[in-house]
C-alpha positions, -999 to 999 in steps of 0.1 A, spaced: -387 -935 -184 -378 -915 -218 -406 -891 -212 -394 -882 -179 -359 -876 -192 -374 -853 -220 -393 -833 -195 -364 -830 -170 -343 -818 -201 -370 -793 -211 -370 -779 -178 -332 -774 -175 -332 -757 -210 -361 -733 -198 -341 -727 -166 -309 -722 -185 -327 -697 -208 -344 -678 -180 -312 -676 -162 -294 -666 -193 -319 -640 -199 -315 -627 -162 -280 -625 -168 -285 -602 -198 -305 -581 -177 -279 -580 -152 -252 -573 -178 -270 -542 -189 -262 -520 -156 -228 -536 -154 -217 -528 -188 -233 -493 -185 -219 -487 -153 -183 -494 -166 -189 -470 -195 -205 -444 -171 -173 -446 -150 -152 -444 -180 -169 -414 -194 -190 -400 -166 -170 -397 -135 -137 -385 -154 -156 -365 -176 -170 -347 -147 -136 -334 -140 -124 -332 -177 -156 -310 -184 -143 -284 -160 -107 -276 -168 -109 -243 -151 -126 -252 -120 -115 -230 -91 -95 -244 -64 -84 -230 -31 -58 -256 -19 -36 -280 -34 -58 -311 -22 -89 -300 -45 -99 -313 -78 -82 -300 -112 -86 -307 -146 -88 -344 -157 -59 -349 -183 -48 -313 -180 -14 -300 -183 -11 -283 -151 -21 -307 -125 -2 -335 -104 -15 -370 -100 -52 -369 -93 -75 -399 -83 -113 -400 -92 -137 -424 -74 -172 -427 -88 -204 -444 -76 -230 -446 -103 -263 -459 -115 -275 -471 -148 -311 -475 -154 -318 -491 -187 -344 -509 -206 -331 -541 -222 -340 -562 -253 -323 -588 -276 -317 -624 -282 -303 -648 -257 -299 -686 -260 -280 -717 -251 -273 -750 -268 -290 -739 -300 -320 -727 -284 -324 -691 -287 -352 -665 -275 -360 -630 -278 -369 -608 -250 -377 -572 -241 -377 -560 -205 -380 -527 -187 -359 -516 -161 -383 -524 -134 -383 -559 -144 -345 -559 -141 -344 -541 -108 -367 -570 -93 -341 -597 -101 -312 -576 -84 -297 -593 -52 -266 -576 -47 -243 -550 -65 -208 -534 -62 -201 -508 -86 -168 -487 -85 -148 -467 -110 -114 -454 -104 -95 -429 -126 -60 -417 -121 -48 -387 -142 -13 -370 -145 -7 -343 -173 -23 -354 -203 -26 -392 -194 -56 -408 -183 -61 -444 -166 -96 -452 -159 -103 -486 -142 -141 -498 -138 -151 -529 -117 -188 -542 -114 -199 -571 -93 -236 -578 -97 -257 -611 -86 -293 -615 -97 -316 -644 -86 -348 -658 -95 -371 -688 -82 -393 -703 -109 -418 -733 -103 -413 -764 -121 -445 -774 -143 -436 -812 -141 -429 -825 -108 -426 -862 -113 -395 -865 -94 -409 -844 -65 -392 -810 -72 -415 -781 -71 -390 -752 -81 -359 -743 -92 -338 -714 -78 -312 -699 -101 -285 -672 -92 -264 -656 -119 -232 -638 -107 -214 -612 -132 -183 -596 -128 -169 -569 -154 -134 -553 -154 -127 -525 -177 -91 -510 -176 -86 -481 -201 -55 -461 -210 -62 -427 -226 -45 -394 -237 -57 -359 -238 -53 -350 -275 -66 -315 -275 -69 -293 -245 -87 -261 -254 -107 -235 -236 -139 -246 -252 -132 -281 -265 -112 -309 -251 -105 -343 -267 -97 -376 -253 -84 -407 -270 -89 -440 -250 -80 -479 -256 -84 -508 -233 -103 -542 -228 -134 -553 -213 -131 -587 -192 -162 -605 -187 -167 -632 -161 -203 -652 -159 -214 -678 -135 -248 -696 -130 -260 -718 -101 -294 -739 -103 -308 -755 -73 -337 -778 -73 -361 -774 -44 -367 -791 -21 -340 -816 -28 -312 -789 -31 -297 -808 -61 -273 -781 -74 -257 -774 -108 -232 -746 -117 -214 -734 -149 -192 -702 -156 -174 -686 -187 -156 -655 -196 -145 -636 -225 -125 -605 -234 -131 -578 -259 -106 -551 -271 -121 -514 -271 -112 -480 -287 -130 -450 -284 -129 -412 -273 -149 -386 -258 -155 -348 -265 -157 -324 -236 -176 -289 -240 -172 -267 -212 -199 -243 -202 -186 -217 -178 -165 -228 -148 -185 -256 -133 -205 -273 -161 -197 -293 -192 -213 -316 -218 -195 -349 -225 -201 -371 -257 -183 -403 -259 -182 -436 -274 -163 -468 -279 -163 -499 -301 -148 -533 -293 -145 -568 -308 -127 -599 -297 -145 -629 -285 -178 -607 -290 -186 -603 -326 -192 -566 -320 -193 -543 -289 -200 -507 -289 -215 -479 -268 -223 -440 -270 -229 -416 -240 -242 -383 -238 -235 -367 -202 -240 -334 -186 -217 -329 -156 -217 -303 -130 -192 -298 -102 -207 -291 -68 -175 -284 -53 -138 -289 -63 -141 -325 -48 -175 -334 -55 -190 -337 -91 -226 -349 -102 -235 -364 -134 -267 -369 -155 -273 -385 -191 -283 -411 -215 -265 -443 -227 -267 -467 -253 -247 -500 -252 -249 -530 -278 -232 -565 -273 -231 -595 -297 -214 -624 -281 -219 -656 -301 -192 -683 -299 -188 -708 -327 -198 -737 -302 -234 -719 -298 -230 -728 -262 -241 -694 -253 -258 -665 -272 -258 -631 -259 -270 -604 -282 -286 -575 -263 -291 -536 -265 -293 -515 -235 -303 -478 -233 -314 -457 -205 -304 -429 -180 -273 -427 -162 -264 -408 -131 -238 -407 -103 -214 -389 -79 -176 -383 -84 -152 -378 -58 -119 -362 -67 -88 -366 -47 -52 -354 -49 -40 -330 -77 -20 -299 -70 -31 -263 -84 -13 -249 -115 17 -229 -108 8 -193 -106 29 -166 -124 55 -148 -107 64 -110 -111 95 -92 -100 97 -53 -100 126 -29 -102 130 10 -104 155 31 -123 168 51 -105 160 41 -69 170 76 -54 158 109 -70 149 144 -61 115 158 -64 107 165 -99 131 139 -114 113 108 -131 112 72 -121 109 43 -142 94 10 -129 97 -22 -148 77 -54 -140 92 -89 -153 65 -117 -153 77 -154 -154 55 -187 -160 27 -168 -180 6 -188 -199 6 -177 -236 -28 -187 -244 -44 -163 -218 -49 -126 -216 -29 -105 -193 -37 -75 -175 -13 -53 -155 -27 -26 -128 -4 -2 -113 -8 19 -82 12 44 -60 16 82 -58 18 96 -92 21 63 -109 11 60 -146 17 28 -164 5 3 -192 17 -33 -196 52 -42 -179 63 -4 -176 53 26 -155 66 58 -147 64 80 -115 60 117 -115 77 128 -84 73 166 -87 44 168 -59 60 140 -36 72 147 -2 107 137 7 107 100 20 104 64 9 74 56 -13 63 24 -29 50 13 -64 27 -18 -67 20 -37 -99 -8 -65 -97 -7 -91 -125 -39 -110 -136 -41 -137 -164 -71 -155 -175 -96 -154 -204 -103 -121 -218 -126 -102 -196 -120 -129 -166 -86 -123 -157 -75 -129 -123 -107 -149 -113 -86 -179 -102 -62 -177 -73 -33 -190 -94 -37 -163 -120 -26 -136 -100 7 -123 -91 18 -90 -75 50 -72 -66 59 -40 -50 94 -18 -49 104 12 -31 121 42 -43 133 72 -22 127 112 -27 157 128 -12 152 162 1 166 191 -17 200 202 -3 200 243 -6 225 258 -26 257 273 -10 276 306 -18 307 326 -12 310 363 -12 344 383 -20 357 416 -34 388 425 -52 396 451 -24 385 457 10 392 493 15 381 522 -4 383 560 -5 348 578 -8 339 577 -46 358 545 -53 343 513 -68 351 476 -60 343 442 -79 321 418 -60 322 382 -68 296 355 -56 301 318 -64 270 297 -60 270 258 -60 236 237 -61 243 200 -51 214 190 -75 228 216 -104 195 233 -102 198 266 -120 207 298 -96 197 333 -97 219 359 -80 212 392 -64 232 418 -42 227 441 -14 248 469 3 242 485 36 252 518 22 265 529 -15 250 512 -44 257 477 -59 247 464 -95 252 433 -111 241 399 -125 251 364 -124 282 359 -106 297 396 -105 286 430 -93 301 464 -90 300 484 -58 302 521 -56 311 538 -25 294 573 -37 272 585 -9 285 559 16 296 571 50 329 563 62 334 531 79 325 493 73 300 485 43 285 451 43 278 434 9 254 405 9 255 380 -19 223 357 -25 216 327 -45 182 310 -52 175 278 -71 143 271 -92 127 253 -60 130 284 -38 160 273 -18 184 302 -11 217 309 4 234 340 16 270 352 21 286 385 33 316 405 29 328 435 43 345 468 27 357 497 48 354 531 36 384 551 46 374 587 54 402 617 54 420 618 87 398 639 112 408 674 125 428 672 159 408 670 189 403 701 211 428 703 239 418 687 271 401 708 297 423 727 322 425 712 356 405 727 384 420 734 418 388 733 441 391 745 477 364 748 501 357 785 511 356 792 548 336 822 567 337 840 599 313 832 627 276 842 618 287 859 585 272 869 562 243 881 584 208 889 574 214 927 572 242 923 547 239 890 530 265 901 503 290 908 529 312 881 548 337 867 527 372 871 540 399 886 517 416 853 517 386 834 505 377 859 478 412 852 462 405 816 462 370 823 444 386 845 418 410 820 408 382 793 407 362 816 385 389 822 362 400 783 357 361 775 356 353 799 328 384 782 308 370 749 316 337 758 302 354 764 268 359 728 267 331 716 287 301 738 282 277 717 301 302 717 331 286 726 364 296 738 399 277 727 431 280 749 462 272 732 494 271 753 525 277 744 562 275 760 596 289 752 631 264 737 654 261 766 679 231 782 662 197 767 663 185 746 632 166 774 614 191 799 623 218 776 609 198 766 576 192 804 568 230 810 573 241 784 550 218 797 523 235 832 527 268 816 525 262 796 494 244 827 479 273 850 487 299 826 469 275 822 438 272 860 436 309 864 439 315 838 411 287 854 390 304 889 394 337 871 383 321 861 349 308 827 356 273 818 341 248 818 369 231 787 349 263 768 356 260 773 395 239 749 420 235 756 455 227 733 484 221 747 521 226 719 546 227 740 578 243 719 606 229 685 594 264 673 578 289 683 602 326 672 603 334 651 635 362 662 657 381 631 646 377 641 611 390 677 618 418 665 637 429 641 609 424 671 582 450 690 606 475 662 607 473 658 568 477 695 563 511 698 545 512 736 551 517 732 588 550 725 609 550 699 635 550 728 660 522 746 645 501 714 642 506 705 678 495 740 687 465 739 667 455 704 680 456 718 715 426 742 704 408 713 687 372 726 699 379 760 683 392 744 651 361 722 650 338 750 648 358 769 623 362 737 599 324 735 599 318 771 589 324 765 550 312 762 515 324 731 497 327 732 457 320 701 435 326 699 400 293 682 392 301 664 358 332 647 373 322 645 408 356 663 420 353 679 453 371 706 471 399 704 492 388 709 531 422 721 541 416 751 566 439 783 557 457 785 589 486 806 571 462 832 556 468 868 569 431 867 579 430 834 594 423 848 630 393 864 617 380 832 604 389 814 636 373 836 658 343 825 678 329 860 681 309 874 653 324 900 630 314 933 619 279 938 607 269 907 625 242 904 648 249 888 682 242 852 677 222 837 702 237 816 731 258 789 718 
């Protein structure tokens, strides 16, 4: 009976040792995983403090000074080899297991690490639940039990608190402190009886450590970390080297090596756990939350905001929110803009009137890499106006407006430029001469004709804009000689002929004595008229009564105008001042016109007028045997009153041909 009990005790002890050894193997990934989250998942973000981000929900530097709240969640793996000493109730055993041995006992695992960061503060928390299991045959089966089924469950909770001690471009240092809480349970079941035996224990170790992050470029970093602890364990320390790479702002990848040592030997000697684990670590980190660093702002101002072409413009840029540790580059753009730093000037001499814009772009960042991140850029633009030049104005005046020939006058020009541009003066005169400079000039009327003289005053500024004004002077000439007397008045009377005169045999004859007297008076008056109007001309128009044939009457009227012309020439009237027109019988006075002429004749009494009108047919013929006289330059025509009271009126009225006349054809 005692032998049987001893064998059973040895089996339980062996089983416990085996289970405890299994628990140590399980502890390796648990511990490493916790440390990996504490140093792997956070350091992936921490190693990339300058990782670019396009929106507020992307990852930002762990422990950085610019980010808001950020949460990192890591899923990881630790692939260690394990060696050391385990024991229970004073029975210890050494062991050495590869990662493959550990992996074959794994029944389940839940590894998760969460780190919350804000500003320089870090709060990593790691939790691992793992279950291992083995089934071993029992060498002694006196009780009918063939094997023992052992399950080992371990939970590890590792909360830490950290602070970024140094946040440089090429080095970042974090200090960490916290605890590691261990919970271990074991369950043994004998088969086939299913007799079960279970035990559990827990302990806590205080931890302190740090990590050093060396960024490489924008996406990669090397992390070297470690911590050391003590408490219910005699000693607990670890070291980690990890290379991190951010695949995206939200996803990071880590790969490295971990060394872990733990020495748990309570005074009761109930359990001994002294083990060393080292091996590769790898995992993924998902970053959530955070906000982008605040970008700098930039404001612009011009002085002055309105100028004329050629006037300078100064533009100033005022930045806010710059990082003093970063380099700053300003880039100015715009027509005629040159600038360096926060100040630029604009050369407006070649600019057209209108609104123009100056823009400045600000980039901050590491030297040579300014502006590579969206939050490292700012810009502003500001308008200014080039006003069109207003032309100058000028006034022009003289100290006197009337001059005698040879006199002089002082001319004053007053020019004004709205932009106070320099002005140049010049002067012109329509006659005479004018000389001067600046705002005064002297006009001399020597050589100028009498009458108005226009003086022109001109100004032009240095931009070519000009203005003109005028004033008028009057050159007063001596009084002109009195005008010649007006031409004497001419009394023009038509000349009447007897029937059929002058005839072809004696074309120079045919003028009645009374008619010659009329022509003599006309010649005298016209010659006097020519003294005043040398270009005056007389037009003689001949007529015949309708009794002759057309050719006969045409020739008759030609002789009549010729006879009158010859008589006037004989009286001293220049032949060149006389024109003749023979109309034959084509322009006859009608009987009504003749009757009206008789009625208007002031030389007749009523009795005489009545007697004459009773012979209207005779008067009609006599009234159409005439030569009319016209003063060509005035259009004055001769009076066609018949000379009824002339002493030779009967000769003129007779229907019979007179002396020297050929018997006319039958009328």
